C-alpha positions in Angstrom: -2.1 4.4 -12.3 1.0 4.3 -10.1 3.9 4.3 -12.6 6.5 3.5 -10.0 4.8 0.2 -9.2 4.6 -0.9 -12.8 8.1 0.3 -13.7 9.6 -1.3 -10.6 8.2 -4.7 -11.1 8.8 -4.6 -14.9 12.4 -3.5 -14.3 13.1 -6.3 -11.8 11.6 -9.0 -14.1 13.5 -7.7 -17.1 16.8 -7.6 -15.3 16.5 -11.0 -13.8 15.3 -12.5 -17.0 18.2 -10.7 -18.9 20.7 -12.1 -16.5 19.4 -15.6 -16.9 19.4 -15.4 -20.8 22.9 -13.8 -20.8 24.2 -16.6 -18.5 23.3 -19.5 -20.8 20.4 -21.9 -21.0 17.3 -20.1 -20.0 15.3 -23.3 -20.3 17.1 -24.7 -17.3 15.2 -22.2 -15.1 11.8 -23.5 -16.2 10.4 -26.3 -14.1 6.7 -26.7 -13.6 6.7 -28.9 -10.6 9.0 -26.5 -8.7 6.7 -23.6 -9.6 3.7 -25.5 -8.4 5.3 -26.3 -5.1 6.4 -22.6 -4.4 3.3 -20.7 -5.7 0.8 -23.3 -4.6 2.3 -23.8 -1.2 2.8 -20.1 -0.5 -0.7 -19.2 -1.7 -2.2 -22.0 0.4 -0.3 -20.9 3.5 -1.3 -17.3 2.9 -5.0 -18.2 2.5 -4.8 -20.4 5.6 -3.3 -17.5 7.6 -6.0 -15.0 6.7 -9.8 -14.7 7.0 -11.7 -15.5 3.8 -13.2 -12.2 3.5 -9.8 -10.5 3.3 -8.6 -13.1 0.8 -11.6 -12.2 -1.4 -10.5 -8.5 -1.3 -7.2 -9.4 -2.8 -8.0 -7.7 -6.1 -8.9 -4.5 -4.5 -5.7 -4.6 -2.4 -3.6 -5.0 -5.5 -5.5 -2.3 -7.1 -4.5 0.0 -4.3 -0.8 -0.9 -4.8 -0.8 -0.5 -8.6 -3.4 2.1 -9.5 -3.9 4.4 -6.5 -2.7 7.9 -6.9 -1.0 9.9 -4.1 -3.5 12.3 -2.4 -3.7 15.9 -3.7 -2.3 17.6 -0.6 -2.4 21.0 -2.0 -6.1 20.7 -3.0 -6.9 19.5 0.6 -5.3 22.6 2.0 -7.1 24.9 -0.4 -10.4 23.2 0.4 -10.0 23.5 4.2 -8.9 27.1 3.9 -12.0 28.0 1.8 -14.2 26.3 4.4 -12.5 28.3 7.1 -13.2 31.5 5.2 -16.9 30.6 4.7 -17.3 29.5 8.2 -15.8 32.7 9.4 -18.2 34.8 7.3 -21.4 32.8 7.4 -21.0 30.4 10.4 -20.4 26.7 10.6 -23.9 25.8 9.5 -23.2 27.2 6.1 -20.7 24.3 5.5 -23.5 21.7 5.4 -24.2 22.0 1.7 -20.6 22.0 0.9 -20.0 18.8 2.9 -22.7 16.8 0.9 -20.8 17.7 -2.3 -17.5 16.3 -1.1 -16.2 13.0 -2.6 -14.0 12.2 0.4 -16.3 10.3 3.0 -13.8 11.2 5.9 -13.8 14.9 5.1 -17.5 14.9 4.6 -18.0 13.1 7.9 -15.7 15.6 9.7 -17.5 18.6 8.5 -20.9 17.0 9.4 -19.8 16.4 12.9 -18.8 20.1 13.3 -22.0 21.3 11.6 -24.0 19.2 14.1 -22.4 21.0 17.0 -20.4 18.1 18.3 -18.0 18.8 21.1 -14.4 19.4 19.8 -12.9 16.7 22.0 -15.6 14.2 20.8 -15.0 15.2 17.2 -11.2 14.5 17.6 -11.9 11.2 19.5 -14.3 9.9 16.8 -12.0 10.9 13.9 -8.8 9.6 15.7 -10.6 6.3 16.2 -11.6 6.1 12.5 -7.9 6.7 11.6 -6.7 4.0 14.0 -9.2 1.5 12.6 -8.0 2.3 9.1 -4.5 1.6 10.1 -5.6 -1.8 11.5 -7.4 -2.7 8.3 -4.4 -1.7 6.1 -2.1 -3.6 8.4 -4.3 -6.8 7.9 -4.1 -6.3 4.1 -0.3 -5.9 4.3 -0.1 -9.0 6.4 -1.2 -11.1 3.4 1.8 -10.1 1.4 4.1 -10.3 4.3 2.9 -13.9 4.9 3.4 -14.7 1.2 6.9 -13.2 1.2 7.7 -15.3 4.3 6.3 -18.6 3.0 7.6 -18.5 -0.6 11.3 -19.0 0.3 10.3 -21.6 2.9 8.4 -23.7 0.2 11.4 -23.1 -2.1 13.6 -24.9 0.4 10.8 -27.6 0.8 10.9 -28.1 -2.9 14.7 -28.4 -2.9 14.5 -31.0 -0.2 11.9 -32.9 -2.3 14.3 -32.7 -5.4 17.3 -33.9 -3.3 15.4 -36.8 -2.0 14.4 -37.8 -5.5 17.9 -37.2 -6.8 19.4 -39.4 -4.0 17.1 -42.2 -5.1 18.9 -42.2 -8.4 22.5 -42.4 -7.1 23.0 -45.4 -9.3 22.8 -43.2 -12.4 25.8 -40.6 -12.1 24.7 -38.9 -15.3 21.3 -37.8 -13.6 23.0 -36.2 -10.5 23.9 -32.9 -12.1 20.5 -32.2 -13.8 18.8 -33.5 -10.7 20.7 -31.1 -8.4 19.9 -28.2 -10.8 16.1 -28.9 -10.6 16.3 -29.3 -6.9 17.8 -25.8 -6.6 15.3 -24.2 -8.9 12.6 -24.2 -6.3 14.8 -22.2 -4.0 15.3 -19.7 -6.8 11.5 -19.5 -7.4 10.8 -18.9 -3.7 13.4 -16.1 -3.4 12.2 -14.5 -6.7 8.5 -14.5 -5.6 9.3 -13.1 -2.2 11.6 -10.3 -3.5 9.8 -9.3 -6.7 6.2 -9.7 -5.5 5.6 -10.2 -1.8 8.0 -7.8 -0.1 7.7 -4.8 -2.6 3.9 -4.9 -2.6 3.8 -5.1 1.2 6.0 -2.1 1.4 4.0 -0.1 -1.2 0.9 -0.8 0.9 2.7 0.6 3.9 3.5 3.8 1.9 -0.2 4.0 0.8 -1.2 3.7 4.5 1.2 6.4 5.6 -0.2 8.8 2.8 -3.8 8.2 3.7 -3.2 8.6 7.4 -1.3 11.8 6.9 -4.2 13.1 4.7 -6.7 12.3 7.4 -4.6 13.9 10.1 -4.5 17.1 7.9 -8.3 17.0 7.7 -8.6 16.6 11.5 -6.2 19.4 12.1 -8.1 21.7 9.7 -11.6 20.8 10.9 -10.7 21.4 14.5 -9.2 24.8 13.7 -12.3 25.7 11.7 -14.5 24.6 14.6 -12.5 26.8 17.0 -13.1 29.8 14.6 -9.4 30.3 13.9 -8.4 32.9 11.2 -8.2 31.2 7.7 -4.6 32.3 7.5 -3.8 30.4 10.7 -5.6 27.4 9.3 -3.5 27.6 6.2 -0.3 27.8 8.2 -1.4 24.8 10.3 -2.0 22.7 7.2 1.0 23.8 5.2 3.1 22.0 7.9 2.0 18.7 6.4 3.2 19.6 2.9 6.6 18.5 1.7 8.9 21.4 1.0 8.4 21.2 -2.7 4.7 21.1 -2.4 4.7 24.0 0.1 6.7 26.2 -2.4 4.3 25.2 -5.2 1.3 26.2 -2.9 2.8 29.5 -2.0 3.6 30.3 -5.6 0.0 29.4 -6.6 -1.3 31.6 -3.9 0.9 34.6 -5.0 -0.2 34.2 -8.6 -4.0 34.4 -7.7 
């Protein structure tokens, strides 16, 4: 579970709700027709803008935003270095059994390509293509939330216009103008709230997830090509440590010294 996602959305909701309650009548911010216009309109427009197969995967996409953990970079470095040591001692074919036991499909495929004797340039081309396709898929998933964040304020304004039209139809009743104007503005509030608490933050979290996954796969490509070239395990380690943030790099070095 990604605590940052849960804490962030909970904090935003609590602070907005707290400000509303502290400011006076919280009931004035509850209006079902306005909510239907904003949520229904934005959802409808988002579904229209995306293929149905992607829409059906919404649950999995949200799961990635709220429940995915950051990759264990140190563990990846250790695994690749151990493979380099084994390949140096016993040859590349000795990695075949280890590849089958890996949980990461990308790493398993990378090692299998090397074990099969694939040309290094072809290995890099295949793996780079797979990384590029991953980025495209993730960009499509992010597009759903970008679309929702764009449409929610627009439907908020649309709801405001609907409310104003209805209010102007009651100009003969001055007492109804104030409440009517308040209701009309609530839809704008709902639109902005949905975009800034839900749509935009989740789209950006998905961008972070993509960056993490791409960097992890680039680490694997760098390591597997070094292993295939028969480089010294120490050099493989130094190549991969470049991908680690300074704090992780120090933790890795401390762990190595303690062994």
